[in-house]
MARKERO-54864 format. One record per residue (C-alpha): residue number from 1; residue in one letter; x, y, z. Coordinates in steps of 0.001 Angstrom, whole numbers, always signed. Each point is the difference from the previous one (the first is absolute). Layout:
REM residues N
(rec NUM; 'a'; (X; Y; Z));
...
This chain:
REM residues 361
(rec 1; 'x'; (-43457; +33740; -70));
(rec 2; 'x'; (-1981; -1615; -2815));
(rec 3; 'x'; (+1866; -1573; -2914));
(rec 4; 'x'; (-1586; -687; -3392));
(rec 5; 'x'; (+1900; -1965; -2657));
(rec 6; 'x'; (-699; +395; -3726));
(rec 7; 'x'; (+1832; -606; -3294));
(rec 8; 'x'; (+1090; +2434; -2691));
(rec 9; 'x'; (-471; -714; -3696));
(rec 10; 'x'; (+3431; -1645; -338));
(rec 11; 'x'; (-481; -2226; +3060));
(rec 12; 'x'; (+1922; +2072; +2531));
(rec 13; 'x'; (-1441; +165; +3508));
(rec 14; 'x'; (-1393; +3272; +1355));
(rec 15; 'x'; (-892; +414; +3686));
(rec 16; 'x'; (-2254; +2693; +1448));
(rec 17; 'x'; (+358; +890; +3686));
(rec 18; 'x'; (-2799; +1883; +1746));
(rec 19; 'x'; (-919; +897; +3574));
(rec 20; 'x'; (-3696; -593; -606));
(rec 21; 'x'; (-1855; -2356; -2368));
(rec 22; 'x'; (+42; +1219; -3602));
(rec 23; 'x'; (-1235; -1930; -3029));
(rec 24; 'x'; (+2988; -533; -2291));
(rec 25; 'x'; (-1487; -1555; -3142));
(rec 26; 'x'; (+1459; +2077; -2848));
(rec 27; 'x'; (+1688; -1993; -2759));
(rec 28; 'x'; (+2980; +944; -2147));
(rec 29; 'x'; (-1179; +560; -3618));
(rec 30; 'x'; (+3471; +365; -1518));
(rec 31; 'x'; (+1244; -2580; -2477));
(rec 32; 'x'; (+3358; -636; +1638));
(rec 33; 'x'; (+2278; -2859; -947));
(rec 34; 'x'; (+1300; -2137; +2880));
(rec 35; 'x'; (+3124; +1393; +1634));
(rec 36; 'x'; (+3166; -1837; -1044));
(rec 37; 'x'; (+3023; +540; +2237));
(rec 38; 'x'; (+3519; -1022; -1015));
(rec 39; 'x'; (+1934; +1292; +3024));
(rec 40; 'x'; (+3124; -1720; +1241));
(rec 41; 'x'; (+1965; +134; +3225));
(rec 42; 'x'; (+3744; +9; -673));
(rec 43; 'x'; (+2666; -594; +2642));
(rec 44; 'x'; (+2765; +2599; +308));
(rec 45; 'x'; (+2813; -2224; +1224));
(rec 46; 'x'; (+2290; +2910; +948));
(rec 47; 'x'; (-2518; +1815; +2190));
(rec 48; 'x'; (-1879; -3116; +1087));
(rec 49; 'x'; (-3367; +1508; -974));
(rec 50; 'x'; (-2908; -833; -2270));
(rec 51; 'x'; (-843; +2442; -2810));
(rec 52; 'x'; (-3406; -69; -1718));
(rec 53; 'x'; (+67; +343; -3787));
(rec 54; 'x'; (-3400; +1301; -1192));
(rec 55; 'x'; (+531; +1414; -3492));
(rec 56; 'x'; (-3702; -346; -880));
(rec 57; 'x'; (-765; +2984; +2251));
(rec 58; 'x'; (+1347; +2495; -2546));
(rec 59; 'x'; (-3519; +447; -1384));
(rec 60; 'x'; (-1712; +805; +3320));
(rec 61; 'x'; (-2158; +3120; +391));
(rec 62; 'x'; (+2072; +3161; +467));
(rec 63; 'x'; (-1354; +3295; +1401));
(rec 64; 'x'; (-3450; +38; -1640));
(rec 65; 'x'; (-2144; +3163; +309));
(rec 66; 'x'; (-2411; +24; +2934));
(rec 67; 'x'; (-3028; -737; -2192));
(rec 68; 'x'; (+1749; -3154; -1257));
(rec 69; 'x'; (+1102; -1291; +3408));
(rec 70; 'x'; (-328; -3815; +137));
(rec 71; 'x'; (-364; +18; +3802));
(rec 72; 'x'; (-3069; +2226; +188));
(rec 73; 'x'; (-3412; -1680; +177));
(rec 74; 'x'; (-1609; -938; -3305));
(rec 75; 'x'; (-2572; +2319; -1503));
(rec 76; 'x'; (-2313; -369; -3028));
(rec 77; 'x'; (+2120; -330; -3117));
(rec 78; 'x'; (+3238; +27; +2007));
(rec 79; 'x'; (+759; -3416; +1564));
(rec 80; 'x'; (+3093; -152; +2215));
(rec 81; 'x'; (+1815; -2554; +2127));
(rec 82; 'x'; (-2767; +441; +2597));
(rec 83; 'x'; (-3434; -958; -1430));
(rec 84; 'x'; (-1971; +1559; +2883));
(rec 85; 'x'; (-1169; +3629; -150));
(rec 86; 'x'; (+1429; +671; +3473));
(rec 87; 'x'; (+2111; -1795; +2594));
(rec 88; 'x'; (+1666; +399; +3378));
(rec 89; 'x'; (+3206; -2073; -274));
(rec 90; 'x'; (+612; -2352; -2905));
(rec 91; 'x'; (+2801; -2477; -743));
(rec 92; 'x'; (+638; -1730; -3295));
(rec 93; 'x'; (+2731; -1973; -1704));
(rec 94; 'x'; (+2300; +2271; -1981));
(rec 95; 'x'; (-625; -111; -3746));
(rec 96; 'x'; (+3760; +410; -589));
(rec 97; 'x'; (+1459; -2045; +2859));
(rec 98; 'x'; (+3686; -487; +747));
(rec 99; 'x'; (-916; -3305; +1674));
(rec 100; 'x'; (-3048; -2218; -552));
(rec 101; 'x'; (-1409; -3332; +1115));
(rec 102; 'x'; (-743; -969; -3620));
(rec 103; 'x'; (+3485; +870; -1226));
(rec 104; 'x'; (+1578; -2046; -2784));
(rec 105; 'x'; (+1761; -2829; +1871));
(rec 106; 'x'; (+2172; -1396; -2776));
(rec 107; 'x'; (+3299; +1862; +413));
(rec 108; 'x'; (+3562; -1230; -556));
(rec 109; 'x'; (+2093; -798; +3097));
(rec 110; 'x'; (+2279; +3004; -430));
(rec 111; 'x'; (+481; +3192; -2032));
(rec 112; 'x'; (+1584; -406; -3446));
(rec 113; 'x'; (+3733; -506; +351));
(rec 114; 'x'; (+111; +271; +3812));
(rec 115; 'x'; (-555; -3207; +1996));
(rec 116; 'x'; (+271; +1966; +3268));
(rec 117; 'x'; (-3007; +2185; -883));
(rec 118; 'x'; (-2756; -2406; +1061));
(rec 119; 'x'; (-3406; +614; -1549));
(rec 120; 'x'; (-3404; -565; +1545));
(rec 121; 'x'; (-3496; +880; -1196));
(rec 122; 'x'; (-1139; +3434; +1189));
(rec 123; 'x'; (-2537; -1515; +2391));
(rec 124; 'x'; (-1799; +2225; +2490));
(rec 125; 'x'; (-2845; +2466; -25));
(rec 126; 'x'; (-257; +3749; -534));
(rec 127; 'x'; (-3111; +1834; +1143));
(rec 128; 'x'; (-1205; +3581; -304));
(rec 129; 'x'; (-1699; +1560; +3037));
(rec 130; 'x'; (-2230; +3015; -714));
(rec 131; 'x'; (-557; +1987; +3213));
(rec 132; 'x'; (-3023; +1958; -1199));
(rec 133; 'x'; (-2127; +494; -3103));
(rec 134; 'x'; (+731; +3751; +86));
(rec 135; 'x'; (+2730; +725; -2535));
(rec 136; 'x'; (+1327; +3223; +1566));
(rec 137; 'x'; (+303; -1185; +3611));
(rec 138; 'x'; (+3259; -1048; +1670));
(rec 139; 'x'; (+582; -2371; +2897));
(rec 140; 'x'; (+592; +2865; +2431));
(rec 141; 'x'; (-3567; +1205; -734));
(rec 142; 'x'; (-1795; -3333; +315));
(rec 143; 'x'; (-1074; +502; +3613));
(rec 144; 'x'; (+300; -2474; +2864));
(rec 145; 'x'; (-2781; -2397; -1026));
(rec 146; 'x'; (+1171; -517; -3581));
(rec 147; 'x'; (+3674; -165; +1007));
(rec 148; 'x'; (-883; -2651; +2567));
(rec 149; 'x'; (-1841; -1995; -2668));
(rec 150; 'x'; (+3159; +96; -2129));
(rec 151; 'x'; (+2036; -1346; +2932));
(rec 152; 'x'; (-2474; -2853; +392));
(rec 153; 'x'; (+254; -721; -3735));
(rec 154; 'x'; (+3816; -65; +178));
(rec 155; 'x'; (-247; -2479; +2858));
(rec 156; 'x'; (-2580; -2184; -1758));
(rec 157; 'x'; (+1999; -119; -3208));
(rec 158; 'x'; (+3218; -727; +1881));
(rec 159; 'x'; (-1618; -2987; +1706));
(rec 160; 'x'; (-1555; -1375; -3195));
(rec 161; 'x'; (+3060; +474; -2207));
(rec 162; 'x'; (+2278; -1467; +2660));
(rec 163; 'x'; (-2034; -3212; -215));
(rec 164; 'x'; (+826; -469; -3704));
(rec 165; 'x'; (+2411; -2860; -573));
(rec 166; 'x'; (+3285; +1460; -1218));
(rec 167; 'x'; (-386; +3508; +1475));
(rec 168; 'x'; (+2881; +969; +2303));
(rec 169; 'x'; (-862; +3619; +851));
(rec 170; 'x'; (-2858; +2479; -392));
(rec 171; 'x'; (+793; +3658; -599));
(rec 172; 'x'; (-2612; +2784; +226));
(rec 173; 'x'; (+1024; +3438; -1241));
(rec 174; 'x'; (-1111; +3307; -1466));
(rec 175; 'x'; (+1884; +2150; -2507));
(rec 176; 'x'; (-1358; +3556; +160));
(rec 177; 'x'; (+938; +2738; -2427));
(rec 178; 'x'; (+1129; +95; -3603));
(rec 179; 'x'; (+3574; +817; +1092));
(rec 180; 'x'; (+155; -3373; +1754));
(rec 181; 'x'; (-976; -1806; -3188));
(rec 182; 'x'; (-3779; -292; +370));
(rec 183; 'x'; (-1595; -714; -3376));
(rec 184; 'x'; (-3639; +220; +1164));
(rec 185; 'x'; (-1017; +3003; +2102));
(rec 186; 'x'; (-3083; -1580; +1583));
(rec 187; 'x'; (+582; -645; +3750));
(rec 188; 'x'; (+1189; -3587; +136));
(rec 189; 'x'; (+2715; -2329; +1204));
(rec 190; 'x'; (+1196; -3460; -865));
(rec 191; 'x'; (+684; -3358; +1617));
(rec 192; 'x'; (+2689; -2394; -1184));
(rec 193; 'x'; (+93; -3646; +1030));
(rec 194; 'x'; (+3628; -947; -590));
(rec 195; 'x'; (+1278; -3564; -565));
(rec 196; 'x'; (+3154; +993; +1911));
(rec 197; 'x'; (+912; +2063; +3072));
(rec 198; 'x'; (+785; +3571; -1064));
(rec 199; 'x'; (+3662; +1099; +236));
(rec 200; 'x'; (-707; +2714; +2587));
(rec 201; 'x'; (-1721; -2458; +2306));
(rec 202; 'x'; (+2783; -2566; -418));
(rec 203; 'x'; (+2564; +2634; +955));
(rec 204; 'x'; (-1937; +1244; +3033));
(rec 205; 'x'; (-550; -3540; +1272));
(rec 206; 'x'; (+3719; -679; -322));
(rec 207; 'x'; (+739; +3108; +2096));
(rec 208; 'x'; (-2536; -1017; +2652));
(rec 209; 'x'; (+1541; -3458; +267));
(rec 210; 'x'; (+3570; +1325; +175));
(rec 211; 'x'; (-1008; +2383; +2773));
(rec 212; 'x'; (-1653; -2774; +1985));
(rec 213; 'x'; (+3020; -2268; -369));
(rec 214; 'x'; (+2381; +2788; +1035));
(rec 215; 'x'; (-1994; +1544; +2866));
(rec 216; 'x'; (-2970; -2251; +778));
(rec 217; 'x'; (-2292; +2965; -644));
(rec 218; 'x'; (-2853; +757; -2391));
(rec 219; 'x'; (+1190; +2636; -2483));
(rec 220; 'x'; (-3525; +1050; -958));
(rec 221; 'x'; (-1060; +377; +3649));
(rec 222; 'x'; (+3037; +2083; +859));
(rec 223; 'x'; (-558; +2339; -2952));
(rec 224; 'x'; (-3695; +472; +815));
(rec 225; 'x'; (+734; +648; +3686));
(rec 226; 'x'; (+2699; +2547; -819));
(rec 227; 'x'; (-1995; +1856; -2633));
(rec 228; 'x'; (-3199; +284; +2076));
(rec 229; 'x'; (+1773; +2425; +2323));
(rec 230; 'x'; (+2552; +1406; -2437));
(rec 231; 'x'; (+391; +3305; -1879));
(rec 232; 'x'; (-1303; -1314; -3322));
(rec 233; 'x'; (-3606; -797; +1002));
(rec 234; 'x'; (-2498; +1683; -2329));
(rec 235; 'x'; (-3299; -1353; +1369));
(rec 236; 'x'; (-1287; -2870; +2100));
(rec 237; 'x'; (-2568; -1375; +2380));
(rec 238; 'x'; (-404; -2908; +2401));
(rec 239; 'x'; (+391; -2600; -2751));
(rec 240; 'x'; (+2208; +1570; -2722));
(rec 241; 'x'; (+3079; +2174; -354));
(rec 242; 'x'; (+963; +1902; -3154));
(rec 243; 'x'; (+3619; +1129; -144));
(rec 244; 'x'; (+2706; +1027; -2427));
(rec 245; 'x'; (+2611; -2808; +64));
(rec 246; 'x'; (+3435; +986; +1271));
(rec 247; 'x'; (+1643; -1067; -3263));
(rec 248; 'x'; (-2776; +1097; -2364));
(rec 249; 'x'; (+821; -636; -3648));
(rec 250; 'x'; (-2676; +2220; -1496));
(rec 251; 'x'; (-319; +3796; +312));
(rec 252; 'x'; (-3283; -401; +1881));
(rec 253; 'x'; (-512; -3397; +1585));
(rec 254; 'x'; (-2220; -1124; +2875));
(rec 255; 'x'; (-374; -3503; +1358));
(rec 256; 'x'; (-3151; -1036; +1881));
(rec 257; 'x'; (+416; -2834; +2518));
(rec 258; 'x'; (-2664; -1555; +2218));
(rec 259; 'x'; (+957; -113; +3675));
(rec 260; 'x'; (-907; -3693; +125));
(rec 261; 'x'; (+2136; -2376; -2011));
(rec 262; 'x'; (-2082; -1622; -2755));
(rec 263; 'x'; (+1167; -1625; -3260));
(rec 264; 'x'; (-2581; +1373; -2432));
(rec 265; 'x'; (-3218; +1930; -536));
(rec 266; 'x'; (-2418; -2873; +748));
(rec 267; 'x'; (+1523; -230; +3498));
(rec 268; 'x'; (-1086; +3545; +935));
(rec 269; 'x'; (-2969; +355; +2338));
(rec 270; 'x'; (-2950; +2259; -774));
(rec 271; 'x'; (+1314; +2520; +2523));
(rec 272; 'x'; (+3455; -23; -1612));
(rec 273; 'x'; (-1498; +484; -3459));
(rec 274; 'x'; (-2012; +2997; +1210));
(rec 275; 'x'; (+3093; +1461; +1637));
(rec 276; 'x'; (+2055; -488; -3160));
(rec 277; 'x'; (-2519; +1956; -2060));
(rec 278; 'x'; (+242; +2954; +2403));
(rec 279; 'x'; (+3797; +160; -182));
(rec 280; 'x'; (+236; -724; -3716));
(rec 281; 'x'; (-2481; +2685; -1032));
(rec 282; 'x'; (+1834; +2432; +2263));
(rec 283; 'x'; (+3357; -736; -1650));
(rec 284; 'x'; (-1467; +85; -3514));
(rec 285; 'x'; (-1423; +3445; +766));
(rec 286; 'x'; (+3479; +1156; +1041));
(rec 287; 'x'; (+1444; -1299; -3260));
(rec 288; 'x'; (-2746; +1802; -1907));
(rec 289; 'x'; (+592; +3336; +1751));
(rec 290; 'x'; (+3753; +85; +526));
(rec 291; 'x'; (+435; +1905; -3291));
(rec 292; 'x'; (-2363; +2085; -2107));
(rec 293; 'x'; (-1065; -3105; -1925));
(rec 294; 'x'; (-469; -3549; +1361));
(rec 295; 'x'; (+3018; -2290; -55));
(rec 296; 'x'; (+37; -3005; -2286));
(rec 297; 'x'; (+629; -3088; +2109));
(rec 298; 'x'; (+268; -3749; +252));
(rec 299; 'x'; (-1769; -1797; +2852));
(rec 300; 'x'; (+1540; -3432; +463));
(rec 301; 'x'; (-1241; -2673; +2415));
(rec 302; 'x'; (+2835; -2168; +1325));
(rec 303; 'x'; (-1668; -3285; +985));
(rec 304; 'x'; (+1526; -3278; +1099));
(rec 305; 'x'; (+576; -2706; -2597));
(rec 306; 'x'; (-2694; -2648; -179));
(rec 307; 'x'; (+2097; -2955; +1156));
(rec 308; 'x'; (+3277; +1169; +1552));
(rec 309; 'x'; (+1200; +2565; +2509));
(rec 310; 'x'; (-3471; +788; +1295));
(rec 311; 'x'; (+1046; -265; +3629));
(rec 312; 'x'; (+2767; +2559; -621));
(rec 313; 'x'; (-1987; +2547; -2023));
(rec 314; 'x'; (-1632; +3231; +1173));
(rec 315; 'x'; (-2620; +1431; -2346));
(rec 316; 'x'; (+626; +3588; -1112));
(rec 317; 'x'; (-868; +2486; -2721));
(rec 318; 'x'; (+2534; +2120; -1852));
(rec 319; 'x'; (-1288; +3303; -1340));
(rec 320; 'x'; (+2522; +1943; -2037));
(rec 321; 'x'; (+317; +2696; -2632));
(rec 322; 'x'; (+2730; +701; -2533));
(rec 323; 'x'; (-783; +3723; +192));
(rec 324; 'x'; (+2882; +1731; +1799));
(rec 325; 'x'; (-1224; +3587; -454));
(rec 326; 'x'; (-2776; +1741; -1943));
(rec 327; 'x'; (+404; -991; -3640));
(rec 328; 'x'; (+3175; -1997; +705));
(rec 329; 'x'; (+31; -3798; -89));
(rec 330; 'x'; (+2618; -2288; +1506));
(rec 331; 'x'; (+1192; -2020; -2969));
(rec 332; 'x'; (+1533; -3416; +565));
(rec 333; 'x'; (+3161; +773; -1920));
(rec 334; 'x'; (+3479; -1541; -55));
(rec 335; 'x'; (+516; -961; +3638));
(rec 336; 'x'; (-3548; -1164; +684));
(rec 337; 'x'; (-769; -1712; -3307));
(rec 338; 'x'; (+3500; -1243; -758));
(rec 339; 'x'; (+1207; -1087; +3434));
(rec 340; 'x'; (-3124; -59; +2165));
(rec 341; 'x'; (+1707; +2490; +2349));
(rec 342; 'x'; (-2479; +2716; +950));
(rec 343; 'x'; (+1043; +3600; +557));
(rec 344; 'x'; (-2831; +2026; +1485));
(rec 345; 'x'; (-615; +3710; -534));
(rec 346; 'x'; (-1768; +644; +3310));
(rec 347; 'x'; (+669; -452; +3718));
(rec 348; 'x'; (-2377; -2449; +1739));
(rec 349; 'x'; (-350; +2098; +3157));
(rec 350; 'x'; (-751; +3126; -2059));
(rec 351; 'x'; (-2577; -1862; -2087));
(rec 352; 'x'; (-1779; -1240; +3137));
(rec 353; 'x'; (-109; +3529; +1405));
(rec 354; 'x'; (-1321; +1376; -3309));
(rec 355; 'x'; (-2770; -2594; -173));
(rec 356; 'x'; (-985; +527; +3647));
(rec 357; 'x'; (-320; +3721; -712));
(rec 358; 'x'; (-2526; -518; -2800));
(rec 359; 'x'; (-3497; +1059; +1087));
(rec 360; 'x'; (-2427; -2827; -843));
(rec 361; 'x'; (-3114; +949; +1987));
């Protein structure tokens, strides 16, 4: 993998990733003002969680027509976020970031009128990852070579962002489909470098530690061992297993676990990365063909925190859709949104059987 670093007109970094040498010399002709980020992290004392306040993002690009897509390559008279006329995989700092390294640092110690709501600058980094220069492609159609390049990019960015002073966790993800909330239809994902450990990861680590204290066992290892031979397996190979979790929260949810315990993407071997691509593209094809139209989905990498709990963590990917039936979305209504208590509309064993039955060849 060959990495080329350049700068956009407003000073943001853009990185091109190629399998073979390509001259990347195009410059950004736009007259952009430097990005100013005023994000804050605020402490929710009742839930014990950090919340990012990023009100400046209200003006971000929202569902532009295809010929105005800012993630397509630039063309004469139509400069975009990517100055080159073509690319394989490209990563750049988000123009409307929730978190940034150059964030305004001068914030009061707490929110107005609440001394328990601690305030911190919204430090971190938000990156956009474009999987291909072709606007109408989707990840499931990238092919093995391009999908593998994306995996290598995720790993490279995880390693580099983890080395930033003040970053506590790196999160790679893809939102796919307008129903999910995607505001740009070009095939892309994002990477967040958080200044805190995400609430989901904190909760899982607490469960792993409780289980070890109570039984002496490894909760992750026991789940992986049980699911590899269980009724909810959807796909798998020597290195990865994709299964519907026994207590799935989402109508269609698959988790992909490597057989070997590793904390994050950089720890995967070349063989494990190749094997992941095979299973992931298989499962994405099942999501695309389960109904008459492809499912919207979220693909969410669960990696270990940068500094804590790494010896306890087991890397995995969550792939889930809020579509419960053709044309019917699972809305997070009163119980889910108000109390955080999920009520699912599907049976995990039935979902696994339905996905296994999808013809992908």
